[in-house]
N, C-alpha and C positions, 0 to 999 in steps of 0.2 A: 504493499500499499504506499509505504514511504517512497518507493521508487516510481510508482505509477502517478502519484500526485503531481510532481514537477512535470511529467510528460503531458498529462492532461492539461495543466495550466498553460503549458507551452502551446499546445494544440488550440486551446481556447483563445489564447492571445493572437495566434496566427489567424484564427477564424474571425475574431473581432476586427483585426487589422485589415483582413481582406474585405470584410463587409463595409468597413469605413472607406477603403479605397473605391469600393463599388458605389458609394454614395447612399448606402442603406440607412445611415443615421442622420442624413441631412434633413433639416426641417426649416420651414420658413419662419424667420424671426420677425418680431414686431418691426414695422417700418420697411420691410423688404418687399420687392415686387412679388406678384403671384408665382409660385414655384410649381413646375410641372416636370416631375423626374422621368416620366415615361414608363412603358410596360416592362422594360428589361433592365436589370442591374447593370451599372456602369455604361452600357450602350445607350440607355435611355431612348430618346426619339431618333437616334442617328439614322436608322434604316429608312424611316418615313421621311426625314429631312433630306436624305441623299436621293431618295426616289423622286421627289418633287418639292424642292425648297419653297417655291412660291405658294403652292397649295397648302403646305404644311403651316407656313407662317400666317396665311390668311385664316386657317382654322383656329390657330392659337390666338390670333387677334380677336376673332369673334367670341372665343371662349373666355379670355382673360382681360381683354381691353388693349390699350396702346403701349403697355410695358409688361413684360413677363420674363421669367427665368426658366430655361429648359436645360436638361442634361443631354449632352452630345458626346459620346465616346469618352466619358470620364471627365469631361470639362463642363462647367456651367456657363451658359451663354445668356446674358440679359438683352433681349431685343427691345429696341425702342421703335415704335411704329407711328408715333406722332411727329410728322415733319417739322412742326413748329418748335419741337424740342431737340432738334438735331444738333443745334449750336452747343448744347451742354456737353456733347461728346467731341464734336469737331474742334471746339476751342479749348477744351481742357488741357492742362499741362501734361508733359510727359511724366512728371513726378507722380501723377495719379493714373493716367491712362497712356499706355505705350504701344504704339502701332508697330514700331520697329522690331521689338522683341518677338511678336507673333510672326512678322514677315520674315525674320531672319531664320526661324525654325522651319517655315515652309520652303524657303530657298535652299536650306541645307538638305532637306529631304528630297526635293524634286531635282535640284541641279548639282548637288554634291558640293556646293560653294559655302565656305565658311566666311561670314562677313567680318570685316574689320570694324574695329570700334569707331563709332561716329562717322562711318564712311558715307552715311545718307547726306551729310552736310556737303561733301564733295560732289555727290550726285546732283544735288539741287543747284550748287554753283555752276557746275559744268553744263547742266541742262539749260539753265537760264542763259548761259553764254552762247550756246550753239543751237538750241532748239527754240529759241525765242528772239525777237528783236532782229538786229543785223545779222546774227548767225543764222537765223531762220531763212533770210533772203538767200544765202549761200546754199543752204540745204534745198530750198525750193528749186533753185536753178539746177542743181545736181539731179534731183528727182525728176525734173522735167526732161532732162537729156536721156535718163535711163528709161522712162516711160515711152519716150519716142523710139528708142532702140528696140523695145520689146513689142510695141504696138504697131509701129509705122515703118518698120524696116523694109517691108516689101512694097512700100508705096511706089507706084510707077513701074513695077516690075511685072511683066507678063500681061496677058490679055484678058485674064479671068478676074480682074479686080472687083467686078460687080457681082460675082458668084456668091450666093449665100453659103455661109459656114454655119453648121449647127454644133453646139456644145452644151455641156452642163454649166449652168450659170454659176453655181457656187464654186466649182473648180476653176472656171475661167477668171472670176474676179480674184479669188484667193491666189491663184498662180501669179497673175500679173503684178499685183500689189506686193506680194511677198518678194518677188524677185527684184522688183524695182527698188523697194525699200532696202533690201539686203545689199544691193550694189551701191546704193546712195551712201549707206553707213560704212560698209566694209571695203569699198572700193572696187576697181575694175582690174581686168587683166592688163598686163603691161603691154603697150603697143609695140615696143621695139622687139620684145621676145616673141610676139605673134606675127612679126614681119610687116604688118600694116595695121593702121587703125580699124579698117573694116574687118580684118581677121580677128582683131582683139574684140570687137563688138560681137562678132559671131560666136566667139568663144564664150563671152559673157552670157549670151543667150542659152548656149548649150549647158554650161556648168551650172548656171542658176537654176535652169529647169531641173536638172538632176538633184540639186540640193533641195528644191521645193518638196519633191516627193518623199524624201528622207525626212524632212521637216514635218510633213503631214502625217507620217507614220507615228512620230513622237507625240505630235499634238493630240492624236486620237487617244493615246494612252494617258495623256496629261491629268484629266480629272481623277481617274482611279489611283494614279501615282500620288497626287496631292492628298488624297484621303487615306492612302496607305492600304489600299484593298486590291492591288494588282495580283492576279494569279501568278504562281511561279514562272510559268513559261513566258507570260507577258512581261514580267519583271526583268527576266533575262534579256528580252528584246529591248526594253527601255534602256538597260545598262549598256547594251551593245551600241545603240543609237547615240547615247550620251558620249561614249568614248569616241565615236566617229566624229561627232561635232566638236569635242574638245580638241582633236587633232586638227580638224579643219580650220578652227579659229585659234590655233596656237599663235603665240607671239611671233614666231618665225614665219609662219605662213601669211599671217596678216601683213607683215612688213614687206612681203614680197609684192604686194599689190600697189597700184597707183590710185590717186584720188581718194584715199581712205579719209573719212570725215574727221574733222577736228575733235568731235565728241568722242570718237572711238580712240584716237590717238592720245587725247588727254587722260582718258581713263587708264590706258596702258601706262603712261608716264607716271601718273600718280601712284599706282601700285608697285611700279618698279622702284620709285624713289622710297617707298615705305617698306621695302624688303619683302613684298608678297611673293611666295614661290610661283614659279612659272606654271606649275600645274593649276594653281588656284586662279591665275590670270586667264588661262585658257577656259576654265569653267565660267568665269565671269563674262567673257565674251559671248559664250552660248547663252547665258542668262539674258544679256542685253538683246541678243537676236530674238529670242522668244518674247520678251517683254515689249519689243518695238514692233514686231510683225505678226503677232498672233491675233489681232483684233481688226486691223484695217481691211483685210480681204473679206471676212464675214460681214462687216459693216457694208462694204460696197456691194455685196450680193443682195442684202435686204434693200439697199437704196435703189439699185436698178430695178429690182423686182417691183417695189412700190411704184416707181415711175411708170413701168410698163402696165401696171394695173390701174393707174390713175392718170388718164390722158390730160386732164386739165393741169396737173402738176408738171407733166412733161412739157406742155406748151409754155407754162410760165417760166420755167427754168431755161428752156431753149431761147426765149426771148431775152432773158437776162444775159445769157452767154453771148448773143450776137451783139448786144449793146456794149458789152465790155471789150469785145474784139474791135468794134467800130471806134471806140474811144481811143484805142491804142494803134489804130490804123493798120490792123492786121485782117487778112482774109484767108479763108480756106478755099483753095482753088487748085485745079489740076496743074501740076508743074510749079506751083508757088511754093515758097519757103514754109517750113513748119512753123506753126504759131508758137510764140514764146509766151507762156503763161507764167507771169511773175507773181510774187506774193501780194504786190499792190493791187494787181487785177483780181486776186482772190478775195481782197477786201472789199470789192465793189459789187458783191453778189449776194444781197440780203435774202432773195428768194431761195437761192441755192443753199445758203446758210440755214434757212428755216427747214428746208427739206432734210438736210443732213441731221439737224437737231431732232426733228420729229422721227426720222429713221432710227437714230440713236435711242430715242425714247421707246419706240415699239419694237425695234430690231428689223425693220424693212422699209425701204423707201425708194421707188424706182422710175417714176415718169416725169419729173418736173425740171430736168436740167438742160435740154438742148437749146432752148431759146436764150438762156443766160449765156451760154458759151458763145453763140453766134453774135449776140449783141456786143460782147466783150471783144470779139474778133473784129467786128466792123468798126468799133471805137478806136481800135489800135491799127486799123487798115491792114488787117491780115485776112486772108481767105484760105479755105481748104479746097483745093481743086486738083484734078489729075495732073501729075507732073509738076505741080507747084511746090514751093519750098515748105518745109515743115513750119507750123505756127510756133511763134516764140511766146510762151505763156509766162508772163512776168508776175511778180508779186503785186504790182499795181493792178493788173487785170484781175487777179484773184480777189482783190479788195472791192471789185465792182460787181460782185455776184451775190447780192443778199438772197435772191431766190435759191440759188444753189447751196448757199450756206444753210438756209432753212430746210432744204431737202435733206442735206446730210444729217442735220440735228434730229429731224422727225424720223428719219430712217433708223437712226441709232436708237430711237425710242421704241418703235414697234417691231422693227426688223424688216419693214417693207414699205416703200413709199415711192410712186412712179410717175406722176403726170405733169408737174409744173416746172420742171427744171430747164428745159431746153430753151425756153424764152429768155431766161436769165443769162444763159451762156451767150446767146446771140447778141444781147444787149451789151455785155462786157466786151465782146469782140468788136462791135460797132463803135463803142466808145474809145477803144484803142486803135481804130481804123485798121483792124486786121480782118481778113476774110478767108474762108476755107473754100478753095476752088481748084479745079483740075490744073495742074502745072504751077500752082502758086506755092509760095514758101510755107514751110511749117509755122503755125501760129506760135508766138512766144508768150507763154502764160506765166506772168510774173507774180510775185507775192502781192504787189499792189493790185493787180487785176483780181486776185482772190479775195481781196478785201472789199470788193465792189459788188458782191453777190448776195445781198440779204435774203433773197428767195432761196437760193441754193443753201445758204447757211441754215435757214429754217428747215429745209428738207433734211439736212444732215442731223440737226438737233432733234427733230421729230422722230427720225429713224433711230438715233441713239436712245431716245426716251422708251421707244417700244421694244428695242432689241438688246439693250445692255442690262445686265443684272448683277452688279458687283455686291458682294457682302463686305461691309466695312467693319473691321474688327479691331478693337483695342484690348490689350491685356490690362487687368486691374492691378496696379502696383502696390497699392495700399487700400485699406478700408476707406470708403468715401461715400459721399451723398450725391445722388443725381437729382438735379432740379428740373422739373418739367415746366413747360411754358405756361401752364395754368396755375402754377404755384405749388403743386404737389412735390413732395420730396421722397426719395427712396434710397435706402442703403444698399450698397453692393459690396461684396467682400473681396479681399485681397486674394489673388489667384484665379478669380473668375474672369470671364471675357464680357465686354459690352459690344453689341453689334447693331448695325444699321442695315436695312435691306430697302433702299430707296424705291425699287421697282413697285413694290406693293404700297409702301407708305406714301409715295408722291406720284411716281410716273403713271399709275393707273388709278388715281384717286379722282373721281368725277368732280369733287368739290374744287380741286386745283385745276385739272384739265378736263373741261366738259367733253363728253363723248370720247372718253380716254382710250378706248380700244379702236378708234377710227384714226387712220393716218391723215393728218392734216399738214401739208407742207408748210403752211404759214402759222402753225401753232407755236413755234419756237418755245421750245421749252424753256443701317442703313444698310437693311437690305433695301436699297433705294428703289428697286423695281416694285416691290409690294408696298413700301411705306411712301413712295413719291411718285414713280413713274406711271402707276396704274391707279393712283388714288382718285376717285371721281370727285373728291372735294377740291383737289388741286387741279386736275385735268379732267373736265367734264367729257363724258364719252371716251374714257381713257384708253380703251383698246381699239379705237378707230384711228387709222392714219390720216391726219389732216396736215397737208404740206404747209398751210399757212398758220398753223397753230402758234408758232413762235414769231409771228409778224404782226405789226400793228396795222390798222387800216391805211396808214400812210406809207407802208412798205418798209418800215425800219424794224429792228429787233424788238421783240416784246419781252419784257423782264418782270412785269407785274402780274403775279399770280396769287390767289387768296384761298384760304381755307377757314371756314366759319368767320368770314369777315376780316381775317388778319392776313397780312402779307406774308407770303412764304418765301424765305430767302433761298432755301435749297430746293427749288422747284424742278430741277433736272440735275441728276447726279451720275451721268455715265462715266465720268472720269474720277469718281471718288470725291473727296473733300479734305480740307485741312492739310495736315502733314503728309496724308496718303494720296493727295491729288496727283494724278499722272503728270510727271514733268514734260512728257513728250506729246501732250495733247494737242498743241498747235501744229506741230509737225504731222501728227497722225491725221488730223482733220484736213490739213493741206494735201496730204497724199490722196485721200478719198476725193476731195474736190478736184484735184488735177486729173485724176483718173476719169471721173464722171465728165469733166469739161472736154477731155479729148475724145471720149466715146460719143458725146453729142456733136462734136465739131466734125469728126471724120467718119463716123459710121452711122448707118441705119441699123436699128436692132428692135427686135419684137419677140414675143413668146412664141414658141412653136405651136402651142395650143392656146389660142386666145382665152379659152375658158379655164385655163389652169388655176387651181385654187392655191392660195398662199399656204405653204406648209407650216405646220406647227413648230414650236420650239423644242429643241432636244433638251429635256429636263436634266440630263446628266451633267450639262455644263453650267447650271445655275451657280452664280457666285464667281465666275471666271471671266467677266467682261462681256464682250459681244457674243450673243448666242448663235449657235449653229442650227440649221434646219433639221428636221427628222428625215427629209428626203431631198433629192436634188430636183431641179427644174430645168427643162430643156429650153434653150432660146437659140435664135439665129441672128447673125449679124453679117453686114458686108459694108465695104467702103462706099461712101456716098457718091463717088465719081470714079 
C-alpha cells in the first residue's frame, strides 16, 4: 500500500494535469466574454471552425452576441464581431496584444524561417521605401514591362491574332500575375548570358511559367500546412517543394539575376549585416515570394469574372480607361507602341478603384474596366492597334482610373465583379492621349494614370470586400480589459488570443453595406469578412457585387459608412489593420489594376458560357486572404486587332 500510494498520486497528478491542458477546468469568470469550449476536449470547435470559419462565427455571433471566447486546438480565442469596437484591438499596444508573436509561430511552421528580433521594423521601413511613394513608381514601371512581356510578346506575330483562345480563368489570372510579380521583385534573366534581350525575355517566360506550377502545388497545401493537419505523404511533398524554393531563391542564385528590386536587395543586405545564416536568408526569400504573390492572382480572377457578369461595370471601367489614355496621349492601335501605364495614371481611375475594392470585399469583380483603360489611353495619346507600339502605362495614368480602382476593391470584397471597368480604362487613356490601335505603340501605364481611376478603384475595393477573409489575431501578453464601443468592458486572460473576422463583422453587414452580397463596382468599401465585409448594417445587401458601392454620386471614393447611426472606421479590411496591415497593399493593388487595364486595352474577353454561375468560395482557405473558387470557370479571349 505504501508503494502504491505514490504511484496512484502520480497517476492522479498526470491525469489532472492532462485535463487542465485539455481545458477541462476552464470556467468563465465574472467580467469575461461568454465562453464556448466546444464538444471535444482540447480540440474544442476547431473541426467546425476549420470546415467553414464564416458559418461557424455567424452561428457563434447569433448564439452569444458580438463578443465571445471559443476553444480552438488548445488555445482560447476571443472574437470581436462589432466593427465599431475594432479600434480596441487594432490600436492596443504590443505590451498587451502582440501580433508578431503569433505571426512568427506561423512563419516558423509553414516556411521554416526563424524570425529575427524586431525585424518587423525593418520590414516596415523597407516596404515604405520601395512599395510606396517614389519607390512604388519604379516598381510600377518594372511590373508594366514584365506584364507586357508575358501578355503581349506575340503582338504583331502571325496571322491568327484575332483567333479566340479558351482557358480556365483562375489559372490564367493567377499564372500571369504570379509570373509578372515574381520577375518584378526577383529580377530577370541576364541578357548578355542569353545572347540577346529577346532571348532573355523568352527565358523569363519559360522559367517563370515552370516556377508558377511548382508554386501552385505548394499553395494548395498551404492551408493544411498552416493548421498542422497535413497527412504524412503531403507533408513530405511540402518539404520537398520548400527545399526546391530555398535553392531557387538562395542568395547566390538571386544575385545572378539582373533588375532585382531594391526591396529584395535591401532585405538581403539587412540580414547579411546582422549575421543571419545563408540558409535562413534563402527561407526568408521564399516567404517574401508567397506573401507577395499568393493573393493578387485570385483577386484578378474574381475581378474579371465580376466584370464579365456585370456589363454595366465593364462599360464604366472601359470608359475610364479610355479617358486616362487620352489624357496621356496614348492610343492602342495596330503597329503602335505599347501603352505605358504609370502609377499616376492608376491614380486617375476612381471607377476602377471602386471595382477593385468591391471585388476585394466580395472576392469577385469582372466587367467594369475596359472603358477606364481606353479613356486613360486617349488622354495620353496612346492607342492599341495591330503592329502598333506597346502602350506605356505610367503611374499618372493609373491615378486617373477611379472606376478601375472601384472595380478592384469591390472584386476583392465579393470575389467577382465584372461590368463597369472598361469605360474607366478608356477615359484614362484618352486623358493621357494614348490609344490602342493596330500598329500603334504599346500604351505606357504609369502610376499617375493608375491614380486617376476611381471607378476601377471601386471595383477593386468591392471585389476585395467580397472575396478576402483574413483572420486578424493578437496574442494576449498580459491580463487586460477590452473596451467595447458601447461602453461594455470584458476581461481577457494572458496566453489567450483576440481575433477579428471583418468579413462577417463588416464586409457583409447590411447595416454598413446595403445589399452586401451584391457586387457594386461603385460601393467602395477581425474576422473582417463576417464582422465587416458581409455585415448588412455596414454594407446593405452585402453579398451582392455593386461596382459603385465605394463611389460617391460625384464619382469620387466613398469613405463614409455607418452602423446603427455611427460611422464605421474599419468598413473594409482586406489588407488587415494596424501593425498587421499588409505593407505591400499599394503594390498589390497596382498589379491587379495594371493587369485589368491591359486586358481591357488589348483584348476582347468573355465567358465561354454566358450563363455561367459564379462559383462559391473554397471554405478551406478562410483566413488566408483572397479566397479561391471551388471550381474553375472557362473564358475565351483574343487581341482586339
